[in-house]
C-alpha positions as CSV (number, residue, x, y, z in Angstrom):
1,M,-28.2,-65.2,58.9
2,K,-30.1,-62.9,56.6
3,K,-29.8,-63.4,52.8
4,I,-29.5,-60.6,50.3
5,L,-29.8,-60.9,46.5
6,V,-28.1,-58.3,44.3
7,V,-29.6,-58.0,40.8
8,D,-27.7,-55.8,38.4
9,D,-26.4,-56.3,34.9
10,Q,-23.2,-54.4,35.8
11,Y,-20.7,-56.9,37.2
12,G,-18.7,-54.3,39.2
13,I,-21.8,-53.2,41.1
14,R,-22.7,-56.7,42.0
15,V,-19.2,-57.5,43.2
16,L,-18.9,-54.3,45.2
17,L,-22.2,-54.7,47.0
18,C,-21.6,-58.4,47.6
19,E,-18.2,-57.9,49.1
20,I,-19.2,-55.1,51.4
21,L,-22.5,-56.7,52.6
22,Q,-20.8,-60.0,53.1
23,K,-18.4,-58.3,55.5
24,D,-21.5,-57.0,57.3
25,G,-22.5,-60.6,58.0
26,Y,-25.1,-61.3,55.3
27,V,-25.3,-64.3,53.0
28,M,-25.0,-62.9,49.5
29,H,-26.4,-64.0,46.1
30,E,-26.1,-62.3,42.8
31,A,-27.9,-62.3,39.5
32,A,-27.2,-60.5,36.2
33,N,-30.7,-60.8,34.8
34,G,-34.3,-61.4,35.6
35,V,-34.4,-65.1,34.9
36,Q,-31.4,-65.7,37.3
37,A,-32.9,-63.4,39.9
38,L,-36.3,-65.2,40.0
39,K,-34.7,-68.6,40.1
40,I,-32.5,-67.5,43.1
41,V,-35.6,-66.0,44.8
42,E,-37.4,-69.3,44.5
43,E,-34.5,-71.5,45.6
44,E,-32.8,-69.3,48.3
45,K,-35.7,-67.2,49.6
46,P,-33.7,-64.0,50.3
47,D,-34.8,-61.6,52.9
48,L,-34.0,-58.6,50.8
49,V,-33.3,-57.9,47.1
50,L,-31.3,-55.0,45.8
51,L,-32.7,-54.6,42.3
52,D,-31.5,-52.5,39.4
53,M,-34.3,-50.7,37.5
54,K,-32.7,-51.0,34.0
55,I,-31.7,-54.6,33.1
56,P,-31.7,-55.9,29.5
57,G,-34.5,-58.3,28.8
58,M,-36.8,-58.4,31.8
59,D,-36.6,-54.9,33.5
60,G,-36.6,-54.2,37.2
61,L,-40.3,-53.4,37.4
62,E,-41.2,-56.7,35.9
63,I,-38.8,-58.6,38.2
64,L,-40.3,-56.6,41.2
65,K,-43.8,-57.6,40.1
66,R,-42.9,-61.2,39.9
67,I,-41.1,-61.3,43.2
68,K,-44.0,-59.6,45.0
69,E,-46.6,-62.0,43.4
70,N,-45.0,-65.0,45.0
71,H,-42.9,-63.6,47.8
72,A,-44.7,-60.5,49.2
73,E,-42.6,-60.7,52.4
74,V,-39.3,-60.0,50.5
75,D,-38.1,-56.4,50.9
76,V,-37.0,-54.9,47.6
77,I,-34.8,-51.8,47.3
78,M,-34.6,-50.4,43.7
79,M,-31.4,-48.9,42.3
80,T,-31.4,-46.7,39.2
81,A,-29.0,-44.6,37.3
82,Y,-31.9,-42.7,35.8
83,G,-34.0,-40.0,37.5
84,E,-37.2,-41.3,36.0
85,L,-39.7,-40.3,38.7
86,N,-42.6,-42.2,37.1
87,L,-40.7,-45.5,37.2
88,I,-39.6,-44.9,40.7
89,N,-43.2,-44.1,41.8
90,E,-44.4,-47.2,40.0
91,A,-41.8,-49.3,41.8
92,M,-42.9,-47.9,45.1
93,S,-46.5,-48.6,44.4
94,L,-45.6,-52.2,43.5
95,G,-44.0,-52.7,46.9
96,A,-40.4,-51.5,46.8
97,I,-39.4,-50.1,50.2
98,T,-37.1,-47.4,48.8
99,H,-34.8,-46.5,46.0
100,F,-31.3,-45.3,45.5
101,A,-29.9,-43.3,42.5
102,K,-26.5,-44.4,41.1
103,P,-23.9,-43.5,42.1
104,F,-25.1,-44.2,45.6
105,D,-23.4,-43.8,49.0
106,I,-22.7,-47.4,50.1
107,D,-23.1,-46.4,53.8
108,D,-26.6,-45.1,53.1
109,I,-27.6,-48.4,51.5
110,R,-26.0,-50.4,54.4
111,E,-28.0,-48.4,56.9
112,V,-31.3,-48.9,55.1
113,I,-30.6,-52.6,54.7
114,K,-29.7,-52.9,58.4
115,N,-32.9,-51.1,59.5
116,S,-35.1,-53.1,57.0
117,L,-33.7,-56.5,58.1
118,A,-33.9,-55.6,61.8
119,V,-37.6,-55.1,61.4
120,S,-38.4,-58.2,59.3
């Protein structure tokens, strides 16, 4: 079974994504900050990470860099409530496979995850 890590400081977003994606058959993990996220990546080796861009402390770009340094094979999808094109472009150049703006359509995310994990 494929493993997905949801990294978001908003509890409601984590719960929503975990509940829906668990019903799709994925093993779900969640983290509220970068330290938790990196620990879970090391211990659980997720296949895909849904990563919020704006997290207090270590931001999404720093978390993305650290994931890709040690686990280049992990697919990362960025989520942001901000239309900051320069940050989105930087995330893509660091290896994110795509991004979604909040509020997002859950079916769109499910489709991208399904397609990404079918390839990997």
